[in-house]
Backbone bond lengths (Angstrom), bond angles and torsions (degrees), N, CA, C in turn:
res aa  C-N    CA-C-N  psi(-1)  N-CA   C-N-CA  omega(-1)  CA-C   N-CA-C  phi
1 M - - - 1.464 - - 1.526 110.68 -
2 R 1.349 114.81 -45.34 1.474 118.03 179.48 1.530 110.91 -64.55
3 F 1.349 116.39 -34.24 1.457 120.03 179.51 1.541 110.83 -65.67
4 C 1.328 117.37 -41.58 1.470 122.04 177.95 1.510 110.73 -64.75
5 A 1.335 115.71 -42.12 1.464 119.29 178.93 1.517 110.62 -62.71
6 A 1.331 116.32 -38.68 1.466 119.77 179.10 1.529 110.88 -65.08
7 L 1.326 116.94 -40.09 1.467 119.78 178.15 1.515 111.43 -63.61
8 I 1.343 117.00 -42.83 1.467 120.92 177.65 1.508 110.13 -61.29
9 F 1.316 116.90 -42.31 1.468 121.59 -179.15 1.537 110.79 -63.03
10 I 1.341 115.63 -37.63 1.476 119.07 -177.55 1.524 111.26 -73.83
11 F 1.335 118.00 -45.63 1.467 120.64 -171.68 1.523 113.76 -90.70
12 K 1.304 119.19 -17.33 1.449 121.11 -178.07 1.519 112.49 -62.15
13 P 1.315 121.74 -45.81 1.465 120.50 178.69 1.521 111.76 -61.16
14 S 1.336 116.84 -36.90 1.466 119.08 -179.72 1.514 110.91 -64.45
15 F 1.353 117.04 -44.89 1.461 120.31 178.48 1.518 110.67 -64.20
16 A 1.305 117.57 -40.76 1.473 121.30 -178.52 1.506 109.95 -64.29
17 Y 1.344 116.19 -39.56 1.462 119.63 -179.17 1.530 110.70 -64.57
18 Q 1.386 115.33 -41.91 1.448 119.12 -179.76 1.521 110.61 -63.11
19 K 1.287 119.00 -41.72 1.457 122.32 -178.63 1.519 111.83 -69.45
20 E 1.298 117.66 -32.71 1.459 120.58 -176.77 1.529 113.15 -84.30
21 K 1.322 117.75 -11.14 1.470 120.01 -176.66 1.527 110.04 -67.11
22 S 1.321 116.37 122.99 1.461 121.53 -178.97 1.523 110.31 -81.56
23 N 1.344 115.62 171.88 1.456 120.56 177.83 1.521 111.26 -62.07
24 T 1.323 116.42 -40.31 1.462 120.17 -179.31 1.522 110.87 -67.06
25 E 1.331 116.54 -41.52 1.464 119.84 178.13 1.527 110.57 -63.66
26 L 1.316 115.62 -40.24 1.456 119.48 178.16 1.527 110.66 -63.29
27 F 1.340 116.71 -40.63 1.463 120.70 178.70 1.529 110.70 -62.57
28 Y 1.334 117.04 -43.58 1.466 119.20 179.83 1.531 111.58 -66.97
29 D 1.321 117.21 -30.95 1.470 119.57 173.94 1.532 110.36 -63.20
30 L 1.340 116.19 -39.46 1.460 120.49 179.46 1.527 111.85 -68.52
31 M 1.320 116.14 -26.93 1.461 120.44 -177.39 1.528 113.13 -77.91
32 Q 1.317 117.17 -9.74 1.469 119.80 179.02 1.530 109.58 -68.05
33 G 1.315 115.50 115.24 1.463 120.93 -178.39 1.513 114.14 80.75
34 Y 1.341 117.67 5.35 1.464 121.53 -178.99 1.530 109.54 -83.99
35 D 1.320 117.53 132.56 1.468 122.51 178.30 1.522 108.16 -117.01
36 K 1.332 116.61 110.69 1.461 120.46 -177.19 1.527 112.73 -71.31
37 N 1.328 117.36 -13.19 1.464 120.77 179.21 1.526 112.72 -82.63
38 I 1.313 117.10 -6.75 1.461 122.14 178.09 1.526 108.21 -109.70
39 R 1.307 115.52 124.84 1.462 119.43 -177.49 1.528 110.57 -72.77
40 P 1.341 116.73 159.84 1.471 119.62 174.10 1.527 111.08 -63.33
41 F 1.304 117.02 149.91 1.473 124.69 178.46 1.528 111.75 59.69
42 Y 1.320 117.00 32.62 1.471 120.66 -178.70 1.526 110.23 -59.73
43 L 1.330 115.42 132.28 1.474 124.75 -179.25 1.531 112.75 65.33
44 R 1.315 116.82 12.84 1.465 119.89 179.73 1.532 111.20 -116.47
45 K 1.333 116.31 -56.25 1.468 120.27 -179.66 1.535 108.43 -163.26
46 P 1.337 117.86 164.11 1.468 119.97 179.24 1.532 111.98 -68.37
47 V 1.317 115.45 151.80 1.459 120.87 174.07 1.525 108.31 -80.42
48 K 1.305 117.48 130.36 1.459 121.89 177.34 1.526 109.05 -97.69
49 V 1.319 115.28 116.12 1.462 121.63 -179.39 1.526 108.10 -111.49
50 T 1.321 117.06 118.63 1.464 121.28 176.68 1.524 108.65 -99.02
51 I 1.307 115.52 144.13 1.464 121.81 -171.94 1.515 109.84 -129.54
52 D 1.304 116.65 138.17 1.457 121.54 165.43 1.520 108.69 -138.19
53 I 1.309 116.01 155.46 1.464 122.57 -173.76 1.519 109.07 -129.42
54 F 1.328 115.23 136.24 1.467 121.13 171.35 1.524 107.13 -110.35
55 M 1.324 116.09 117.37 1.455 121.28 -178.27 1.525 109.30 -88.14
56 N 1.343 115.89 111.80 1.457 120.21 179.75 1.518 112.08 -77.17
57 S 1.331 117.07 -44.26 1.464 120.16 -176.94 1.518 110.54 -161.59
58 F 1.327 114.52 154.37 1.451 122.94 170.00 1.518 107.46 -100.01
59 G 1.342 116.08 134.97 1.455 119.40 173.06 1.512 109.62 -92.35
60 S 1.310 116.45 -149.33 1.454 121.22 -177.77 1.524 110.92 -74.44
61 I 1.330 115.44 140.65 1.462 122.39 172.59 1.522 106.57 -106.28
62 K 1.323 117.10 111.44 1.461 122.22 -171.99 1.526 109.96 -105.77
63 A 1.334 114.58 121.64 1.459 119.22 178.59 1.523 111.62 -80.15
64 D 1.347 116.77 -25.82 1.473 118.78 -175.56 1.531 112.35 -66.54
65 D 1.343 117.60 -39.93 1.469 119.36 176.89 1.532 112.07 -114.16
66 M 1.330 116.92 11.93 1.468 123.44 175.26 1.521 111.28 51.47
67 S 1.319 115.32 63.02 1.465 120.77 179.80 1.517 109.47 -142.98
68 Y 1.320 114.71 164.23 1.458 120.92 174.81 1.526 108.54 -147.60
69 A 1.315 116.09 154.75 1.462 121.95 -177.07 1.529 109.34 -116.76
70 V 1.333 115.66 140.65 1.461 120.97 178.34 1.527 109.45 -138.44
71 N 1.313 114.45 153.57 1.460 121.71 170.88 1.523 106.48 -119.60
72 L 1.338 116.76 123.61 1.459 119.59 -171.96 1.526 112.04 -144.23
73 N 1.321 113.94 161.49 1.468 122.02 170.43 1.527 107.73 -105.14
74 L 1.323 115.98 117.12 1.463 121.44 178.86 1.519 108.54 -93.65
75 R 1.330 116.85 118.95 1.464 121.95 -175.78 1.525 110.00 -115.51
76 L 1.330 115.58 128.53 1.468 122.10 -178.37 1.521 110.29 -122.64
77 R 1.333 115.20 145.65 1.464 121.28 175.80 1.529 109.36 -137.49
78 W 1.315 115.96 134.91 1.463 121.27 172.86 1.525 108.43 -156.81
79 N 1.313 115.84 170.59 1.464 120.35 179.41 1.514 109.93 -112.79
80 D 1.341 114.95 134.16 1.466 121.96 175.98 1.525 106.83 -127.73
81 P 1.333 118.10 102.36 1.478 120.06 -175.60 1.522 113.42 -60.92
82 R 1.322 117.94 -20.17 1.468 120.18 177.93 1.523 111.75 -68.11
83 L 1.354 116.88 -16.94 1.464 121.66 -177.87 1.528 112.20 -101.99
84 D 1.321 116.90 13.94 1.468 121.68 176.07 1.536 108.38 -71.28
85 F 1.346 115.72 116.77 1.474 119.07 -178.59 1.532 111.57 -114.60
86 S 1.329 116.62 20.22 1.466 119.68 -178.72 1.527 112.56 -62.69
87 K 1.349 117.08 -27.47 1.464 120.25 -178.94 1.525 112.86 -93.28
88 L 1.347 116.68 -1.42 1.465 119.83 -177.51 1.518 112.75 -98.63
89 I 1.318 117.18 -10.78 1.466 119.75 -178.66 1.522 109.33 -130.85
90 R 1.323 115.11 159.95 1.460 121.64 177.68 1.523 111.52 -121.09
91 D 1.323 117.64 -1.04 1.468 119.55 179.89 1.532 110.07 -87.97
92 K 1.344 116.39 -168.26 1.466 121.30 -173.49 1.520 113.39 -98.19
93 R 1.309 117.83 15.77 1.468 119.22 179.17 1.526 110.91 -66.40
94 E 1.338 116.16 121.03 1.461 121.14 177.35 1.528 111.29 -92.11
95 S 1.318 116.38 -25.76 1.466 120.95 178.44 1.516 108.37 -152.90
96 I 1.322 115.73 160.67 1.460 121.12 179.23 1.516 109.57 -133.33
97 P 1.347 117.43 138.26 1.466 120.29 174.74 1.523 109.64 -80.04
98 I 1.324 115.16 143.50 1.460 121.28 179.78 1.522 108.37 -120.85
99 D 1.332 116.32 136.90 1.456 120.89 -179.87 1.529 110.93 -62.47
100 A 1.330 115.75 143.53 1.467 120.76 -177.38 1.519 112.51 -60.63
101 S 1.333 117.12 -26.60 1.461 119.84 -179.37 1.525 112.27 -67.64
102 L 1.341 117.76 -15.83 1.461 121.60 -178.64 1.527 112.84 -96.10
103 L 1.333 117.18 0.55 1.457 120.24 -177.54 1.530 112.57 -61.40
104 D 1.341 115.82 -34.07 1.465 118.38 -176.59 1.528 112.69 -71.47
105 R 1.337 118.24 -2.84 1.462 121.34 177.08 1.533 112.23 -87.65
106 L 1.351 115.78 -10.80 1.466 120.02 -175.91 1.524 111.20 -104.39
107 W 1.327 114.68 156.05 1.460 119.22 168.37 1.513 108.11 -68.01
108 M 1.351 116.05 135.22 1.460 121.66 179.95 1.521 109.37 -131.52
109 P 1.325 117.74 144.69 1.470 119.94 174.39 1.535 109.65 -63.98
110 D 1.325 116.68 136.18 1.467 120.67 -179.13 1.526 109.53 -92.12
111 L 1.323 115.60 78.84 1.455 121.78 -176.06 1.517 111.56 -91.72
112 I 1.328 115.41 149.72 1.462 121.61 174.25 1.526 108.86 -136.00
113 F 1.340 116.18 151.49 1.462 121.99 166.78 1.528 106.24 -86.90
114 T 1.318 117.15 112.08 1.460 119.42 -172.81 1.528 112.73 -67.42
115 N 1.331 118.77 -26.99 1.462 121.03 179.57 1.528 111.86 -103.27
116 E 1.323 116.49 25.02 1.468 121.43 179.60 1.527 110.95 -75.30
117 K 1.348 115.80 138.21 1.461 121.83 172.83 1.524 110.68 -103.91
118 S 1.312 116.74 -38.86 1.463 122.11 175.95 1.521 108.21 -159.56
119 S 1.338 116.29 157.17 1.460 120.11 -178.96 1.515 109.61 -158.83
120 R 1.330 115.46 163.96 1.463 120.63 176.36 1.528 109.63 -156.51
121 F 1.338 114.64 150.74 1.451 121.47 172.88 1.527 108.84 -89.39
122 H 1.338 115.78 163.67 1.462 121.12 -179.58 1.529 109.61 -109.31
123 N 1.312 115.57 136.89 1.469 120.99 -175.74 1.524 113.64 -128.89
124 V 1.322 118.33 15.28 1.461 122.26 -178.71 1.528 108.07 -112.64
125 T 1.321 118.57 127.95 1.478 127.04 -2.44 1.521 111.28 -86.02
126 T 1.322 115.29 -14.44 1.461 121.41 172.76 1.523 107.56 -133.04
127 E 1.309 116.47 172.84 1.457 120.53 179.24 1.535 109.68 -60.63
128 N 1.335 115.85 122.44 1.467 120.65 -174.13 1.527 111.30 -81.75
129 K 1.325 115.87 66.74 1.455 122.22 177.46 1.515 108.68 -135.03
130 L 1.326 115.10 145.22 1.464 120.68 -178.62 1.520 108.72 -135.75
131 M 1.330 115.82 142.37 1.461 120.21 176.45 1.524 109.83 -143.56
132 R 1.330 115.16 138.85 1.455 121.32 174.71 1.523 109.09 -133.50
133 L 1.322 115.23 140.12 1.463 121.65 174.95 1.525 108.68 -109.73
134 S 1.316 116.68 130.35 1.458 120.90 176.43 1.517 110.34 -92.89
135 K 1.301 114.39 163.07 1.465 121.45 -174.21 1.532 112.77 -59.14
136 N 1.344 115.33 -31.97 1.464 120.00 -176.36 1.532 113.13 -91.63
137 G 1.331 117.32 6.14 1.462 120.88 178.96 1.514 114.47 97.84
138 D 1.335 118.31 3.36 1.463 120.36 175.27 1.522 109.71 -68.61
139 V 1.329 115.99 137.57 1.462 122.30 179.88 1.517 107.89 -115.18
140 Y 1.330 115.82 134.07 1.470 121.79 176.95 1.518 108.50 -127.69
141 T 1.337 116.92 126.75 1.463 121.13 177.37 1.522 109.12 -128.93
142 S 1.318 115.71 148.78 1.459 122.11 175.68 1.526 107.61 -138.74
143 T 1.324 115.70 128.92 1.467 121.67 -176.91 1.524 109.08 -131.64
144 R 1.329 115.71 131.37 1.468 120.19 177.79 1.524 109.22 -90.39
145 I 1.338 115.85 127.44 1.457 121.76 -174.53 1.527 109.47 -136.54
146 S 1.333 116.18 144.94 1.460 122.43 168.09 1.520 107.40 -109.93
147 V 1.340 116.15 127.05 1.459 121.37 -174.02 1.523 109.90 -132.01
148 V 1.323 115.70 136.54 1.463 122.16 168.58 1.523 106.63 -104.36
149 M 1.335 116.78 122.92 1.462 121.50 -174.61 1.518 110.67 -120.44
150 S 1.310 115.24 148.40 1.453 120.75 174.35 1.522 109.17 -89.97
151 S 1.327 115.98 146.35 1.455 121.11 177.78 1.521 107.95 -156.76
152 M 1.330 116.86 121.99 1.453 120.89 -178.08 1.529 110.93 -62.58
153 M 1.336 115.47 139.62 1.461 121.62 -179.51 1.524 109.57 -129.86
154 R 1.322 115.91 144.28 1.460 122.53 174.22 1.519 107.79 -105.10
155 L 1.338 115.54 118.28 1.457 120.91 -169.21 1.531 113.13 -114.77
156 E 1.351 117.74 16.59 1.460 118.81 -177.79 1.525 112.56 -67.78
157 N 1.339 117.35 -22.55 1.470 120.69 179.98 1.526 112.88 -103.16
158 F 1.332 117.38 11.11 1.466 121.40 179.95 1.535 109.63 -56.87
159 P 1.353 119.30 135.66 1.481 128.46 4.06 1.532 113.49 -98.15
160 M 1.311 117.34 21.63 1.468 120.46 178.90 1.524 110.34 -106.41
161 D 1.332 115.20 38.06 1.460 120.75 -174.33 1.521 111.72 -102.58
162 S 1.316 114.42 166.66 1.466 122.80 171.70 1.521 107.76 -124.15
163 Q 1.321 116.51 142.95 1.454 121.66 -177.77 1.525 109.53 -125.95
164 T 1.324 115.15 154.03 1.467 121.36 174.10 1.518 107.88 -123.06
165 L 1.320 115.70 108.67 1.458 120.87 178.54 1.525 108.96 -87.82
166 Y 1.317 116.81 147.87 1.459 119.49 -179.08 1.522 111.10 -132.70
167 M 1.317 114.26 158.53 1.459 123.23 179.69 1.526 107.37 -140.81
168 Q 1.330 116.22 129.25 1.464 120.36 -179.21 1.512 111.26 -123.51
169 L 1.327 115.31 136.03 1.454 122.96 174.78 1.524 108.33 -118.21
170 E 1.340 115.79 129.33 1.462 120.45 -175.35 1.515 110.00 -138.37
171 C 1.311 116.05 146.82 1.461 121.03 172.62 1.525 108.64 -76.77
172 F 1.335 117.40 130.90 1.460 121.30 -169.30 1.524 113.43 -84.78
173 T 1.334 117.80 -44.66 1.465 119.94 -172.41 1.522 114.42 -111.48
174 M 1.322 117.27 -24.28 1.466 119.61 -175.14 1.518 111.25 -103.23
175 P 1.339 118.07 126.06 1.471 120.45 177.92 1.513 111.35 -71.09
176 E 1.325 115.00 175.94 1.467 119.45 -176.01 1.523 113.14 -67.61
177 T 1.318 117.80 -13.28 1.469 119.84 174.36 1.524 111.47 -72.81
178 D 1.348 116.44 -16.15 1.464 121.03 179.13 1.524 112.89 -108.02
179 I 1.338 117.00 -34.98 1.463 119.93 -176.50 1.520 109.37 -147.05
180 R 1.318 115.57 136.64 1.456 121.86 178.99 1.521 110.01 -126.24
181 L 1.317 114.97 128.90 1.458 121.55 -178.80 1.520 109.70 -99.36
182 S 1.322 115.98 146.78 1.462 120.88 175.25 1.523 108.77 -154.48
183 W 1.320 114.90 154.09 1.460 119.25 174.87 1.523 109.54 -74.42
184 S 1.302 115.72 147.82 1.465 120.35 178.76 1.525 109.83 -62.87
185 A 1.316 116.15 143.31 1.464 120.34 -178.48 1.528 111.82 -69.42
186 K 1.335 117.56 -26.13 1.458 121.44 -177.64 1.525 109.74 -116.25
187 D 1.332 116.53 120.84 1.468 123.59 177.53 1.530 111.65 47.97
188 P 1.312 118.91 63.77 1.461 120.32 -176.61 1.527 114.20 -70.83
189 F 1.337 116.90 -27.31 1.470 120.10 -178.73 1.526 107.88 -135.23
190 Q 1.325 115.00 110.71 1.454 120.56 -176.68 1.528 109.83 -114.95
191 F 1.337 115.05 154.92 1.455 120.56 -176.57 1.522 110.30 -128.74
192 N 1.310 114.35 147.42 1.450 120.51 169.87 1.530 107.53 -59.56
193 P 1.346 118.72 125.16 1.475 120.20 -176.91 1.524 113.08 -60.41
194 E 1.328 118.28 -21.40 1.461 121.59 179.43 1.528 112.47 -94.55
195 L 1.329 118.04 8.00 1.458 121.05 -177.42 1.531 110.39 -72.61
196 T 1.327 117.03 121.52 1.462 123.66 176.63 1.523 109.09 -139.91
197 L 1.323 115.24 159.69 1.462 122.03 176.61 1.524 108.60 -121.45
198 P 1.341 118.50 133.75 1.467 119.81 -176.18 1.518 114.04 -69.42
199 D 1.331 118.29 -30.47 1.463 121.12 -173.50 1.527 113.99 -116.47
200 F 1.351 117.11 6.55 1.460 120.55 179.15 1.520 110.45 -136.14
201 D 1.320 114.93 147.61 1.455 121.52 170.37 1.521 107.48 -95.77
202 F 1.332 116.25 122.88 1.461 121.93 -172.16 1.521 109.23 -120.92
203 D 1.335 116.41 111.54 1.461 121.51 178.14 1.529 108.51 -92.90
204 K 1.315 116.88 108.04 1.462 121.87 -175.52 1.527 112.87 -70.25
205 N 1.332 116.99 -15.49 1.463 120.21 -178.14 1.525 112.99 -88.14
206 K 1.325 117.54 -6.02 1.462 120.98 -176.79 1.526 112.87 -103.46
207 I 1.317 117.22 12.90 1.454 120.02 179.33 1.537 109.56 -68.00
208 T 1.335 116.04 141.37 1.463 122.28 -178.73 1.523 109.46 -113.50
209 L 1.340 116.14 126.78 1.463 122.22 -179.73 1.525 108.62 -115.98
210 T 1.321 116.75 121.90 1.468 120.49 -175.94 1.527 110.62 -139.68
211 K 1.327 115.01 174.51 1.468 122.89 170.92 1.526 108.67 -93.85
212 C 1.337 116.35 149.44 1.470 120.23 -178.91 1.529 109.84 -143.93
213 D 1.337 116.90 44.88 1.466 120.60 -176.94 1.523 111.01 -52.58
214 K 1.337 115.73 141.15 1.465 121.22 -175.05 1.522 109.98 -123.31
215 S 1.325 114.64 140.43 1.462 121.17 -179.18 1.524 110.17 -107.46
216 Y 1.324 115.86 129.99 1.456 123.00 176.25 1.528 108.19 -126.32
217 E 1.319 115.79 -177.99 1.459 120.01 178.30 1.524 111.96 -62.52
218 T 1.339 116.45 -29.48 1.464 120.94 -176.74 1.525 113.09 -89.06
219 G 1.340 116.96 -1.89 1.452 119.47 177.95 1.519 112.60 135.47
220 T 1.314 115.58 -173.44 1.464 122.49 178.34 1.517 109.23 -100.43
221 Y 1.339 115.69 130.38 1.465 121.01 -175.45 1.523 110.02 -114.68
222 S 1.324 114.52 137.84 1.456 121.03 -177.27 1.529 110.22 -70.18
223 C 1.320 115.77 138.84 1.464 121.45 -176.81 1.517 108.96 -148.81
224 I 1.320 117.16 142.18 1.461 122.38 174.00 1.518 108.64 -126.28
225 E 1.324 115.59 153.57 1.464 120.59 -173.01 1.517 110.80 -138.51
226 A 1.331 115.25 144.46 1.466 122.03 173.67 1.524 108.44 -124.86
227 K 1.325 116.02 132.27 1.456 121.68 177.31 1.519 108.99 -123.49
228 F 1.334 116.55 132.11 1.457 119.74 178.29 1.523 109.70 -131.29
229 P 1.358 115.82 122.29 1.466 121.08 -177.22 1.529 111.74 -79.70
230 L 1.316 115.26 143.47 1.453 122.46 177.83 1.529 109.44 -129.38
231 R 1.332 116.94 143.34 1.461 121.59 175.41 1.522 108.52 -119.41
232 R 1.328 115.61 123.25 1.452 120.00 -176.41 1.526 110.26 -68.66
233 L 1.334 116.46 136.72 1.460 122.51 -179.25 1.526 109.19 -88.02
234 L 1.350 116.29 112.58 1.461 120.44 -178.99 1.523 111.63 -64.87
235 G 1.339 116.27 -34.23 1.464 119.77 -178.88 1.522 112.76 -59.08
236 Y 1.336 116.55 -35.99 1.468 120.45 178.84 1.520 110.85 -60.36
237 Y 1.337 116.57 -41.59 1.461 120.16 -178.58 1.525 111.65 -78.56
238 M 1.337 116.58 -31.13 1.463 119.39 176.48 1.525 110.67 -63.44
239 I 1.342 115.85 -46.67 1.466 120.38 -177.80 1.524 111.48 -75.29
240 G 1.333 116.50 -37.37 1.462 119.48 -173.79 1.507 115.17 -89.45
241 I 1.368 117.74 -23.36 1.471 119.22 -173.69 1.519 112.02 -127.82
242 Y 1.352 117.54 -58.00 1.458 120.24 -168.54 1.524 113.09 -69.54
243 I 1.329 117.54 -47.33 1.466 119.46 -179.85 1.529 111.40 -64.08
244 P 1.348 120.22 -48.67 1.476 118.74 176.43 1.532 112.89 -60.04
245 T 1.326 117.48 -39.43 1.463 120.25 179.45 1.522 110.89 -66.14
246 G 1.344 117.38 -41.77 1.462 120.94 178.12 1.516 111.84 -62.86
247 L 1.340 116.80 -43.07 1.462 119.92 178.16 1.523 111.14 -63.30
248 A 1.318 116.35 -39.57 1.464 120.03 179.07 1.528 110.91 -63.03
249 V 1.342 116.81 -39.63 1.463 120.40 179.47 1.527 110.91 -66.66
250 V 1.347 117.07 -44.58 1.468 120.97 179.98 1.519 111.05 -62.71
251 L 1.333 116.89 -46.53 1.461 120.22 -179.89 1.526 111.50 -64.68
252 S 1.324 115.63 -37.75 1.467 119.15 177.72 1.528 110.43 -64.85
253 Y 1.337 116.79 -40.02 1.464 120.69 179.37 1.526 110.43 -63.29
254 L 1.352 117.26 -46.21 1.470 120.22 -179.92 1.520 111.32 -63.93
255 W 1.309 116.18 -39.88 1.466 119.76 -179.99 1.530 111.23 -67.34
256 L 1.337 116.50 -44.40 1.469 119.84 179.45 1.517 111.40 -67.37
257 R 1.335 116.97 -35.36 1.466 119.72 177.48 1.518 111.26 -62.08
258 K 1.327 115.27 -41.14 1.468 119.37 178.44 1.524 111.15 -65.51
259 I 1.335 115.98 -40.73 1.468 120.56 178.78 1.525 110.76 -64.72
260 F 1.325 117.45 -44.66 1.468 121.02 -179.23 1.529 111.35 -66.20
261 S 1.330 116.74 -35.47 1.480 119.69 176.68 1.520 110.44 -63.00
262 F 1.318 115.24 -42.71 1.466 119.29 178.40 1.531 110.65 -64.42
263 L 1.336 116.81 -42.60 1.466 120.24 179.55 1.522 111.57 -64.94
264 Y 1.342 116.03 -38.64 1.469 119.15 178.96 1.529 110.19 -63.73
265 F 1.337 115.46 -44.79 1.464 119.42 178.77 1.530 110.80 -62.50
266 F 1.334 116.59 -44.46 1.455 121.31 179.51 1.533 111.26 -62.67
267 K 1.340 116.24 -41.69 1.467 121.44 -179.91 1.527 110.63 -64.39
268 K 1.328 118.07 -41.96 1.459 122.28 -179.74 1.518 111.54 -64.46
269 K 1.324 116.81 -47.61 1.459 120.94 179.08 1.529 111.61 -63.25
270 F 1.330 116.74 -36.79 1.462 121.46 -178.74 1.527 111.06 -64.29
271 F 1.334 116.41 -46.11 1.466 119.43 -178.37 1.523 111.48 -68.98
272 I 1.346 117.18 -36.73 1.479 119.80 177.22 1.517 110.15 -62.48
273 K 1.291 117.03 -46.20 1.469 121.13 179.88 1.526 110.87 -64.98
274 F 1.323 116.24 -38.06 1.464 120.67 -179.60 1.531 111.08 -63.15
275 F 1.336 115.56 -44.22 1.461 118.36 -179.17 1.534 111.34 -70.00
276 E 1.326 118.31 -32.43 1.472 120.72 176.02 1.522 110.67 -63.35
277 I 1.340 116.30 -44.48 1.466 119.75 179.15 1.527 110.06 -67.03
278 F 1.322 117.65 -40.22 1.462 121.75 -179.68 1.537 110.60 -62.71
279 H 1.394 115.08 -40.26 1.463 119.60 -179.29 1.524 111.41 -67.46
280 E 1.340 117.98 -39.31 1.451 121.15 179.66 1.529 111.59 -65.88
281 I 1.323 116.63 -35.12 1.476 120.15 -178.43 1.528 110.34 -73.06
282 F 1.298 117.29 -41.19 1.463 120.48 -174.46 1.522 111.30 -106.86
C-alpha cells in the first residue's frame, strides 16, 4: 500500500503538469533551441510546401495599365519535425492554434507574387493571420492579402475579346534544392460562391494550375502559376457606353440641326434687309 502511494505521489505532479500545459506554454517549449533561420530538413532534403488559395473577391480589371486586383487567403502547409509535440503531451490534442503575433518566431517560406504591383495585409479588427501546429509537426498558415497584379492583355478585339489573367508564386531566396512549391492536391484554388464580375464572364472550372520553375544565375527556383480565362461581356459595354454615346450623338445632331436652321434663316433675312437699306440709301 505504501509503495502504491509513493508511486502516485511521484507521478501525479507530472500528469497534472502535462494536463495543465496550455497551447502557448507548449509552443514556448517547442521554441527552446529552435532557430527560425534554419529551414526544416536542412542538409537532408528540400522542404515541400503545398499551397492553396481562396479567392474572396475580384477588384477592378484595368485595360489601360493591364492590371487586376484580388483579395485572397493564401494558405501554406509544410512539415517541420522540430515542431513535433507528440511526445510532449498525453491528451488528445491533434493540433493547436498559435497566436498570429508568434508567427515571426517560426521559419516561413519566403514567397513572392512575381507579377505583383502592390499589396497589403489586413489588420481589422485584428491581424488577419492564422496558424495551426499539428501533432506530427505539420504547419498550416492562412493570411488574408489584397494584391494588385500585372497581366498582359491583347486588346485588338476589344470589346469582344477574351483575356487570360495569371498569378505566379515563387520562392525568392531558396532554390529548388532547398524548397519546392506545389499546388494542394485537394481544392487548390477555391472561390467565393458569390464572386461575380460586372463586365466579364468568368468560368471558375476552367482555371489552369501549373508549375513555372525559373532558372537564374544563382540556380533554379520553384514557381507555381494559376491562369484563369475571362470573356468580356459585350452587353455591359452596349448598355453602359455604346447606347448612351449613340443617343448623345443623335440628340446633339438634332439640336445642332435646329440651331443651324435658325442661323441660316437669320442670316438670309439679315442680308435681304441689309441690301434693301443699302439700295434705299444709294
